[in-house]
Each structure stands twice: as structure tokens, then as C-alpha cells.
N, C-alpha and C positions, 0 to 999 in steps of 0.2 A: 504492502500499498504506499509505502516514504518516497518507494521509488518510482511509484506512476505518481507522487505530488510533486517530486523532485524534478522528475523530465517535464511536466505540465508549467511547472512555474518556469522553468530554463526555457518552455519555447516561448511562453506569453513574454516574459523579458526582453526578450531578443526581437519579437514582432518588436512589441512596442519601445525599443531602444533603436533599431532600424530608422534613419531617415531616406526619406523618398529622391529619389535622384531627378534633378534637373536636367537632363538632357530636352535639350528643343526647348527649353520653358523658356517663352516669348518674354516673360517678365524676371528674370535669372538677370538679379542686379549685375552678375558681373560682365554682361554680356550688353550692356548699354551703349561703350561707345563705339565706333564703326570702326575702330583698329582694331576688338576685342573681337567682334565679329569677323576681319579678313582672321586678322590671327587661326582663329577656330579654323574658317573655312581650310586655309592652310594646313592647318595638322592633320584635316581630316579628308585633304586632296591627299598628303602624303601616306599618311594609313592605308588610303584604297590603292595607291601606285606600290604601296609593296606587297599589298595584299594580291594584286593584279601578279606582280614577278611571281611570288611564292604560287599560284596557281598554273602561272604557264609553264613554271620549271615542273610543279606537280604532272601538269598535264603533257608534257612531254617524257618526263620520264614514263609515265605510265604507257604510251604513244610506244614508246621501245620495247616496255614488254610485251605489248597486243600484237607488235609487230612479231615477237620473237615468236610467239603463241599461234600466228597467221601463216608463217614461215617451217612450222615443225614440221606437219605433214609431207612437205618437199624435202625438205633434209634428213625424214626419214626412208622415203623412197630412194633417196641418195646412198645413203648409208646401207640399205637392204640389197641394192643392184651393186655395191663394191664387195660386202658379204658374200651374195651369190658365185661374183668373180672369183674372190678368195677363196672360198669353199670345193670351188672348180679346179681352180689351180693347184690346191691341195691333196685332192682325187686324181687327178693327171699325174702328177709328181708321184703319190704313190705307188700310180700305175706302172712308172718306169719311161714316165713322158717325162725325161729330168731339166728339158728345158724349161718349164714350169718351176720347176725348184729354185729357183733363181730370183723370184719377184719377193 
């Protein structure tokens, strides 16, 4: 019972002590001057550009991974052809055709 009361008191206290955020509040006293609004816009622009660079790098990295996935069937087919040629050469070498042994 005491643990529930304590948890409730902590939750209620955290709600009561939290303050609302003044993001995009037209009545925010720190945004009354043109310079403050321009500074805020410049910060937001910089954050957006940084996020754009991050997203472009992430997308390029993912595109490379997807390209490898798309190329896999062709690479597998090439590998299987090389393995078939190698197995053929081994069989020929073992059957006495020694010109296949030097591969």
C-alpha cells in the first residue's frame, strides 16, 4: 500500500512541477524582437540542414545495402557457374586428363 501511495505522489509531483514548453508561442517574451526571431529561424534552419545531411547519408548507406541485395542473385549464379567449372575440372583431372589439373 505504501509503495502505491509513494508512486502516486511521485507521479503527481512530477506533473505538478513540469512546466509547459513555450515552443512557437507568439506571446513568448524572448521572441518579441526581430533579432530574436531571426536568430531562432537561423538555428532552426541549421538544425534542418544537419538533419537533411544525416538523412541523405543514411539513405545512401541503405541504398548501397539494397543494391547488394539486388545484386546477390547474379553474384550467386556467377559463383555457381565457377564452382561447376571447377568441379568439372576436378573430375577431368581425377579421370586422367591432367591438363585440367593445373587450374
